[in-house]
C-alpha positions in Angstrom: 17.9 5.0 15.5 16.1 7.5 13.2 17.7 8.1 10.3 18.6 12.1 8.7 15.8 13.3 11.2 16.7 16.8 10.3 17.4 16.6 6.9 14.6 18.3 4.4 12.9 16.0 2.2 13.6 16.1 -1.5 10.9 15.0 -3.7 13.3 14.7 -6.4 14.1 11.2 -4.8 10.7 10.3 -6.4 11.9 11.0 -10.0 13.8 7.5 -9.8 10.9 5.8 -8.1 7.6 6.5 -10.9 6.5 3.4 -10.8 4.2 3.0 -13.9 4.8 -0.7 -14.3 2.5 -1.1 -17.7 3.6 -5.0 -17.6 5.1 -5.6 -14.4 6.1 -9.5 -15.5 2.4 -10.7 -16.0 -0.2 -11.0 -18.8 -2.6 -8.1 -19.4 -5.5 -11.1 -19.5 -4.5 -11.4 -15.6 -3.8 -7.7 -15.2 -7.2 -6.2 -16.1 -10.0 -9.4 -16.5 -13.2 -7.3 -16.9 -14.8 -4.5 -17.7 -18.3 -5.8 -18.0 -21.5 -4.1 -16.6 -21.7 -5.8 -13.3 -18.9 -7.2 -11.0 -19.6 -9.9 -8.7 -17.3 -12.0 -6.3 -17.5 -15.1 -8.8 -15.4 -12.9 -11.5 -13.0 -11.3 -8.4 -12.2 -14.8 -7.1 -11.2 -16.3 -10.5 -9.1 -13.6 -10.9 -7.5 -13.8 -7.8 -6.9 -17.6 -8.5 -5.6 -16.9 -11.7 -3.0 -14.3 -10.3 -2.1 -16.6 -7.3 -1.2 -19.4 -9.8 0.9 -17.0 -11.8 2.8 -16.0 -8.4 3.5 -19.8 -7.8 5.1 -19.6 -11.1 7.5 -17.1 -9.9 7.7 -18.5 -6.2 10.7 -20.6 -5.5 8.3 -22.0 -2.9 6.7 -24.7 -4.9 3.0 -25.2 -3.8 0.0 -26.2 -5.5 -3.3 -24.0 -5.8 -5.8 -25.9 -3.5 -9.0 -23.5 -3.8 -10.3 -24.9 -0.5 -7.3 -23.6 1.3 -7.5 -20.2 0.1 -8.3 -17.2 2.3 -10.3 -14.6 0.9 -11.0 -10.8 2.6 -12.2 -7.6 1.3 -11.4 -4.2 2.6 -12.6 -0.8 0.8 -10.4 2.1 0.1 -10.5 4.7 2.5 -9.5 7.1 0.0 -11.0 6.5 -3.6 -14.9 6.2 -3.2 -16.2 2.9 -4.6 -12.9 1.2 -4.5 -12.5 -2.2 -2.9 -9.5 -4.1 -2.2 -9.7 -8.1 -2.4 -7.1 -10.1 -1.9 -6.3 -14.2 -1.4 -3.9 -15.8 0.4 -2.4 -19.5 0.4 -0.8 -20.5 3.4 2.4 -22.1 3.7 2.0 -26.0 4.8 1.2 -26.4 8.2 0.9 -22.2 8.7 -2.2 -20.3 9.2 -0.4 -17.4 7.8 2.0 -16.4 5.3 2.5 -18.3 2.2 1.5 -16.0 -1.1 -0.9 -13.4 -1.4 -2.3 -11.3 -4.2 -4.3 -8.4 -4.6 -7.5 -7.4 -6.8 -8.7 -4.1 -6.7 -12.4 -3.1 -8.1 -14.0 0.4 -8.8 -17.4 0.8 -10.9 -16.8 -1.9 -13.8 -13.2 -2.6 -13.4 -11.5 -5.4 -11.9 -7.8 -5.3 -12.5 -4.8 -7.1 -10.7 -2.8 -4.8 -8.5 0.8 -5.2 -7.7 2.2 -1.5 -8.0 1.4 2.1 -8.1 1.1 2.1 -11.5 -1.7 -0.9 -11.5 -3.5 1.2 -8.8 -3.5 4.5 -10.7 -5.2 2.8 -13.3 -8.1 1.6 -11.1 -8.4 5.2 -9.7 -8.4 6.9 -13.0 -9.9 10.3 -12.9 -10.0 10.5 -9.2 -8.5 13.1 -7.3 -8.3 13.7 -3.2 -11.0 16.2 -2.3 -9.4 16.4 1.2 -6.0 16.0 2.6 -7.2 13.1 4.6 -8.1 11.6 1.5 -4.5 12.3 -0.1 -2.9 10.9 2.8 -4.9 7.6 2.9 -4.3 6.8 -0.7 -0.6 7.2 0.1 -0.5 4.8 3.2 -2.8 2.5 1.0 -0.1 2.5 -1.7 2.6 2.3 0.9 1.2 -1.1 1.9 0.3 -2.0 -1.7 4.2 -1.5 -2.9 6.2 -2.0 0.1 4.3 -4.7 2.4 2.2 -6.6 -0.1 -0.9 -5.5 0.3 -3.4 -3.1 2.3 -4.4 -6.4 4.4 -3.4 -4.8 7.4 -4.7 -0.9 8.3 -2.5 1.5 7.4 -1.8 4.1 10.4 -0.9 7.8 9.4 1.0 9.4 12.2 -0.9 12.7 13.2 -4.0 11.3 11.6 -5.1 8.1 12.8 -5.3 6.5 16.3 -2.3 5.0 17.2 -2.4 1.2 17.4 -1.5 0.9 21.0 -2.6 -2.5 21.5 -0.6 -4.1 18.9 2.7 -2.2 20.3 5.0 -3.4 22.9 5.8 -1.7 25.8 7.5 1.7 25.5 6.7 1.8 21.8 4.4 4.2 21.7 6.4 6.5 23.9 9.4 6.2 21.7 7.3 7.1 18.8 5.8 10.1 20.2 9.3 11.2 21.5 10.9 10.5 17.7 8.0 11.9 15.4 7.2 15.3 15.7 6.3 15.6 12.2 2.4 15.0 11.1 1.3 14.7 7.4 1.9 17.3 4.4 -0.1 17.8 1.7 1.1 20.6 -1.0 -1.5 21.2 -3.4 -0.6 21.2 -7.4 1.1 24.5 -8.6 0.9 25.4 -12.1 2.8 23.8 -14.1 3.0 21.0 -11.6 0.3 18.1 -12.4 0.6 16.3 -8.8 -0.1 16.6 -5.5 3.0 16.1 -3.1 2.3 14.2 0.2 4.7 13.4 3.1 3.5 11.3 5.9 4.5 8.9 8.4 3.2 5.3 8.5 3.1 3.1 11.8 3.8 -0.1 11.4 3.9 -2.0 14.6 4.2 -5.8 13.5 7.3 -4.7 10.8 11.0 -4.6 11.4 10.6 -0.5 11.1 7.9 0.7 14.0 7.3 3.1 11.5 8.4 4.9 8.0 8.1 8.1 6.4 6.7 8.0 2.8 7.1 11.1 0.1 4.4 10.6 -2.5 3.1 12.1 -5.6 -0.6 11.9 -6.8 -1.3 13.3 -10.0 -4.1 15.7 -10.4 -6.6 14.1 -11.4 -5.4 10.3 -11.4 -3.7 8.8 -14.3 -3.6 12.3 -16.1 -1.8 11.7 -19.3 -0.4 8.0 -18.3 1.3 9.6 -15.5 1.2 7.5 -12.4 1.4 8.0 -8.9 4.4 7.1 -7.1 6.2 6.9 -3.8 9.3 6.2 -1.9 10.2 5.4 1.5 12.5 8.4 2.9 13.8 7.3 6.4 12.8 4.6 9.2 12.0 4.6 12.9 13.7 1.6 14.5 11.9 -0.3 17.0 12.6 0.8 20.9 16.2 0.4 21.5 17.5 -1.3 24.3 17.7 0.6 27.6 14.6 2.8 26.6 11.6 1.4 27.7 10.9 -2.2 27.9 13.2 -4.6 26.3 12.0 -6.4 23.3 12.7 -10.4 23.8 
């Protein structure tokens, strides 16, 4: 069911979820590895492996890093020009997917491990969205990073992106269109505020919830006075309930 579908969004909820995360439980030497004049895939992979080993120490699953088994992927940000996401995934034994995934972001001459919105904000320092679409994509990418482990899967903004019909089960698209009538909202900063407020629905056909509504704040410009971007899931839309459309099996 759709929770609190008629209640107004209070951005005050964000005050408790500001994610500066300057330490995040791992050393600065793994968080920001290089500010050299040039970046190359070798440096990126080195940092990914360092972070992967660090995460394995924290994980209850006892795995060893075999670099030959690590899967690497790169995808550009849809929001921040010049920013790219690089992630490495170590599958669980006997599985092609799953296991542990770590994320690194690069921009200009910076390489940094990204676990939370605060890390992302540092990489995006000085940037601000030039369009409503860029603001929406930035919040969608932050949502994937903070709540879904990384932007490995494309985030789909309801009202902006084409819905991922092929990834949906029968009846889910109709249920989504019936349930969600709001599109995304971007508020420009107004004095004395220093942040854009964004509200949007992110569609997740492969997650437990079909869609999540996200409230997001983007400093203008990013990381002004060490103020990080922050976001929270406000409400969620469940999968297609039985009796409506095709039953899930």
